[in-house]
ZAMARGU-4260 file (C-alpha; in steps of 0.2 Angstrom, whole numbers, plus 5000, padded with zeros to 4 digits):
<rodrens>
0) 5221/6058/6573 | 5230/6046/6558 | 5224/6040/6543 | 5225/6023/6534 | 5227/6019/6517
5) 5220/6004/6510 | 5233/5991/6516 | 5231/5995/6532 | 5244/6008/6532 | 5243/6023/6545
10) 5249/6040/6540 | 5251/6056/6550 | 5237/6069/6545 | 5243/6083/6535 | 5228/6094/6541
15) 5233/6111/6547 | 5213/6114/6557 | 5201/6101/6566 | 5190/6101/6551 | 5203/6095/6537
20) 5211/6082/6551 | 5191/6074/6551 | 5190/6078/6532 | 5207/6067/6529 | 5200/6052/6540
25) 5184/6054/6532 | 5190/6054/6513 | 5202/6038/6518 | 5187/6030/6525 | 5177/6034/6509
30) 5192/6030/6498 | 5197/6012/6504 | 5177/6008/6503 | 5177/6007/6524 | 5164/6018/6520
35) 5153/6009/6507 | 5143/6019/6493 | 5126/6023/6500 | 5130/6024/6516 | 5122/6038/6528
40) 5136/6049/6535 | 5127/6054/6553 | 5136/6070/6561 | 5134/6064/6581 | 5141/6046/6577
45) 5155/6053/6569 | 5159/6067/6580 | 5158/6052/6594 | 5169/6042/6586 | 5182/6053/6581
50) 5181/6064/6598 | 5174/6078/6590 | 5164/6092/6590 | 5149/6092/6578 | 5156/6107/6570
55) 5171/6102/6560 | 5163/6086/6556 | 5151/6097/6546 | 5163/6105/6539 | 5173/6089/6537
60) 5154/6083/6523 | 5154/6099/6514 | 5171/6099/6509 | 5170/6082/6503 | 5150/6086/6496
65) 5161/6100/6487 | 5174/6085/6479 | 5161/6073/6475 | 5162/6061/6485 | 5146/6063/6498
70) 5129/6069/6494 | 5116/6077/6504 | 5100/6070/6501 | 5083/6075/6511 | 5080/6067/6528
75) 5095/6057/6526 | 5108/6071/6526 | 5127/6065/6520 | 5127/6049/6510 | 5143/6042/6503
80) 5144/6044/6485 | 5161/6036/6482 | 5172/6030/6468 | 5160/6021/6455 | 5165/6010/6440
85) 5162/6022/6428 | 5173/6033/6438 | 5189/6021/6438 | 5189/6020/6420 | 5189/6036/6418
90) 5203/6039/6429 | 5213/6028/6422 | 5209/6032/6405 | 5215/6051/6409 | 5229/6042/6417
95) 5237/6034/6402 | 5235/6052/6391 | 5242/6061/6404 | 5255/6049/6412 | 5260/6045/6395
100) 5264/6065/6393 | 5273/6063/6407 | 5284/6050/6402 | 5289/6059/6385 | 5293/6076/6392
105) 5303/6068/6404 | 5314/6058/6391 | 5320/6075/6384 | 5326/6082/6400 | 5328/6069/6413
110) 5347/6069/6420 | 5359/6056/6423 | 5358/6059/6442 | 5338/6057/6438 | 5339/6042/6429
115) 5351/6034/6441 | 5337/6037/6454 | 5322/6028/6444 | 5336/6013/6442 | 5337/6010/6458
120) 5316/6013/6464 | 5315/6000/6448 | 5333/5988/6457 | 5324/5989/6475 | 5307/5984/6469
125) 5317/5968/6460 | 5325/5966/6478 | 5309/5964/6487 | 5299/5956/6476 | 5312/5942/6480
130) 5309/5943/6497 | 5289/5945/6493 | 5286/5962/6504 | 5270/5968/6492 | 5268/5984/6506
135) 5285/5990/6502 | 5284/5985/6482 | 5269/5993/6480 | 5276/6010/6488 | 5292/6009/6477
140) 5277/6007/6462 | 5270/6026/6468 | 5288/6033/6469 | 5292/6024/6452 | 5278/6036/6445
145) 5277/6051/6456 | 5298/6053/6449 | 5292/6053/6433 | 5280/6067/6436 | 5294/6076/6446
150) 5304/6075/6431 | 5292/6079/6419 | 5296/6099/6421 | 5278/6102/6424 | 5270/6108/6441
155) 5253/6108/6431 | 5255/6090/6426 | 5264/6084/6444 | 5247/6090/6454 | 5234/6081/6442
160) 5243/6065/6442 | 5248/6066/6460 | 5229/6071/6465 | 5222/6057/6454 | 5234/6043/6460
165) 5228/6049/6479 | 5210/6044/6473 | 5212/6027/6467 | 5227/6023/6479 | 5216/6009/6487
170) 5211/6001/6470 | 5228/6001/6467 | 5234/5991/6478 | 5221/5978/6477 | 5226/5978/6458
175) 5246/5978/6464 | 5244/5963/6475 | 5233/5951/6463 | 5244/5936/6459 | 5257/5940/6444
180) 5253/5957/6446 | 5267/5964/6453 | 5281/5953/6443 | 5274/5960/6427 | 5272/5979/6432
185) 5292/5979/6439 | 5295/5971/6419 | 5284/5985/6415 | 5293/6000/6422 | 5311/5992/6419
190) 5306/5995/6400 | 5300/6012/6402 | 5315/6013/6413 | 5325/6008/6396 | 5316/6019/6385
195) 5320/6035/6396 | 5340/6031/6397 | 5338/6031/6378 | 5328/6048/6376 | 5317/6040/6366
200) 5300/6049/6372 | 5290/6042/6358 | 5294/6025/6366 | 5291/6031/6386 | 5273/6035/6383
205) 5269/6021/6372 | 5275/6010/6384 | 5267/6020/6400 | 5250/6022/6392 | 5254/6000/6388
210) 5257/6000/6409 | 5243/6009/6413 | 5233/6001/6401 | 5237/5982/6411 | 5234/5989/6429
215) 5215/5994/6424 | 5213/5980/6414 | 5219/5969/6429 | 5210/5979/6441 | 5192/5977/6432
220) 5194/5960/6431 | 5197/5959/6451 | 5181/5970/6453 | 5169/5959/6441 | 5177/5942/6448
225) 5176/5946/6467 | 5160/5958/6465 | 5165/5973/6472 | 5155/5983/6458 | 5144/5978/6447
230) 5147/5985/6429 | 5129/5994/6429 | 5134/6003/6444 | 5133/6023/6444
</rodrens>
């Protein structure tokens, strides 16, 4: 069983049990909006589609409910809650605060080797931008952020941010694939890198906050324009 990201990429499952594998498959479908908000998740249908018994499906739905991605309704069973606009606005606001902090902390403890790694990532982004290789650029975008999480020196912060990035992966890909956003994001990464190279925590934090704010505004504009998510959707 494989997982698909919003861009259509496949990833090998990481779950150790059949229930976890089913959970990952369903979670991927919900987060990528293949399963629309309000859609019923029928145990029998899912078990047939995935080639498993109803028991792991039932357990997977229970785990999804605990995470807030589905809810159980009378006479309907499990129904998709998914990620709505308010969730996105909250997540991006939290990202601005916490990722800004990660950049600040990283600036004070980064090694020369770690700075070189970040520089290579941005260089590769610019290279693939010239090749118009959007998927590679997006992967490197995620890697740039993940490296800063790791370099912040906080396992807790890294865990929180990794989870937030996972939840909005499809939306980040949607935003990054819009006209002009990749080029702008790479430029912003270059500026953040420059602040880190100067060991300027204040500047690294403010540039990171601005970078995420720009990504949020770009994403919400896309969603409003395409009608993918109403402003009043709750």
